[in-house]
C-alpha positions, 0 to 999 in steps of 0.5 A: 139318075143324072139330073133327069129327076130334077125336072118336072114330070110334065116336061119329061115326056117331051124330052124323050120324044123330042130327042127322037125327033131331032137327034136320034143318034145322040138320044137313043137311050132317052128315046127308048126310056121314053117309049118304055114309059109311054110318054107322048109328044109335047113341044118344049125345046128348052127343057130338052136342051137342058136335059141333054146338057145335064146328062151329057157327062153320063154318056161321054167316056174319058179318052185315055190314049194308049201307049203303043210299043212304038212310042215306048221304043222311041222313048227308050231310043231317046233316054236309055242310059246304056245307049247314051253311054255307048254314044259317048264312048263312040264319040271318044273313039272318034278322037283316036283319028285326030290323035293319030294324025298328030304324027303328021304335024309339027311339035313345038316347044318353048323353053326359058331359063334364069340362073345365078352365078357367083365366082371369086379369085385368090386375088380377092376379086369376085363376080356375081351375075344372072344369065338368062335366056329363052328359045323355041324348038320345032320338030317336023316328022318327015318319015317315021316308017309309015307308023303314022299312016298305019296308025291313022288307018287303024284309028279309022277302023276302030271308029268303024268298029265303035259305030257297029258296037253302037248299032249293036247296043241300039238293037239290044236296048230296043229288043230289051224295051220290047221285052219289057213292054210285053212283060208288063202286059203279060204280068198284068194279065197273069195277075188278073187271071190269078185273081179271077181264079181266086174268086172262083175258088173262093166261091167254091169254098162257099158253095162247098160249105153250103152243100155240107150244111144241107148234107149234099157235100163232104168235109173233104170237098170243103178242105180241097176247095180251101186248099186250092183257094189258099194256094191261089192267094199265094200265087197272087202275091207272087204275081204282084211281085212279078208285076212290080219287077216288070214295071221296074224293068220297064222304067229302067229300060224305057225311062218312064212308068208304063201306062195304058199299054196294049198288046202289040203284034210282032214287027212282021213287016221286017221279017225275012222272006224265009230262013235262008234269007234271014241267015244271009242277011244276018251273017252279012250285015249284023253289027256284031259281025261287022264290028269283028271285021273292023277289028281285023282291019285295025289289028292288021294295021297295028301289025304294020305299025309295029313293023314300022319301028324297025325302019329309020325315021327322019325329022326336020328340027329347027331351033332359035335361042336368045341368051342374055348376060352370059358372061356377066357383062350384059352381053346378048347373043342369038342363035338359030339352027335347022337340022335334018335328023336321021335315026336308024334302029339297030337293036332294041333289046328284043322289045320291038320283035315281041311287039310284032309277034304279039300284034300278029297273034292279036290279028289271028285272034280277031279273025277267029272272032269274026267266025265266032260272031257269025256262029253266034248270029247264026244260032240267034237266027235259028233260035228266033225263027224256031221260037216264032214258028212254035209260038204260032202253033202254040197260040192256035192250039192254046186258044182251042185249049182255053175254049175247050177248058171253059166248056169242060169246067161248065160241064163239070159244075153242072154234073157236080150239081147233079151228083155225077162228078165230085168237087175235086173234078170241078177243081181239077177242071178249073186248074186245067183252064188256068193252065191253058190260059197261062200257056196261051199268055206265054205263047203270045209273049213268045210270039212277039218277043221272038219276032223282035229277036229275029229282026235283031238277029238279022241286024235290022232292029234300029230306029230307022227300020222301025220308023220311030218318031225320033231324031236319029243319032248320026255318029258321023256328025261328031266324027267329021267335026273332030277328025282334023282338029289341030287344037281346042279343048271343047267338044263339038257339043261345047263341053 
């Protein structure tokens, strides 16, 4: 045992006694051993120090830090591909505002030309020359039937919708991460239960054979035990596959392999006070509902854009041209002009009218989608609330069932041993215990997962509400950087 055996016997008694005298809170085990062996007090400080040093590794357990569900959610928030892709999509939608605002700004184009002209006459003369020139044209819109105004408003509404879609994606990712975290734990525990069950059944096979050999059992008892044990081995293989799948999902959602997880509690701090409050919060602030409402705004402004195509447009056009060698005589001419152009649509073949009707139908569709989103949120809240209530009752009931099943199994074994019950009764009692353990595990999972589903259904499952230790993504930063840009090919992140 450790390096104690390397010390001489005449020094060992002092060590136990000295530990008690100087540091009993550190050396209690050694002191107890010393008292048991009947050693007497001696005084050799160095020997005690050496023994304490040599034996220290025996009593120091390695500290392995558990990964909490909060840490796992933070990892998913930072690295999840689905969430990062949605952030990129939101940034892309921001550019729609800058594009819409281009309708207020001038359009500038430059042009240049070079030609070759050859002419001859019946008198035998010819003239070959190369005219060329260049120019610039500027067109400044003055009025476009309010199309640009409404395009900008529609683009801003689309930005709002994309932000709500990002919030919804964040909720989905965090909810999936919480489920993945719990599923790994449940799969690990289920595998452990299955293995314990197989060990128990293997022992039943052994004991059935032993009783058969002494004439106290039957071949039927042995066969029943063997059948149950074989089935248990098959279920272990299934549980191992389920655990592998759960670990793969964990890595996919959270971005790293699960390690030293611990069973979490639900986010009870974020639970609504009651079901009525949950419905009010969800219908009023859930990102899916708000996204649909922004969709109504965008569709309404799009109707106005299409109606604007029936209105006249006014623009200011400026042009400057320089021409050289136009007549082959080396001449040079310059011309500049400024005009105000008015364009009035009279008939467009029916396309503009169809566009207006289409936009109105899309507006009606978007309004229906708001009601659809509210119905979905309401259903999600009611489902999650009912699941939590049921899980609470199930956890309590299944805890009782597991305790009772353990007692029943113990009693069945004792009664089987005295001939009052059969081997089949023992196997059935073990099966009942196994079912109770699995049902308890399922209820605990449901309680946690439904808790996160409830928080998501009311729109509060986000990094800020969960107080994750991350740098919170702010979509407004990119929007402010690009909404008024007149030019530039690089993104704000220098891509």
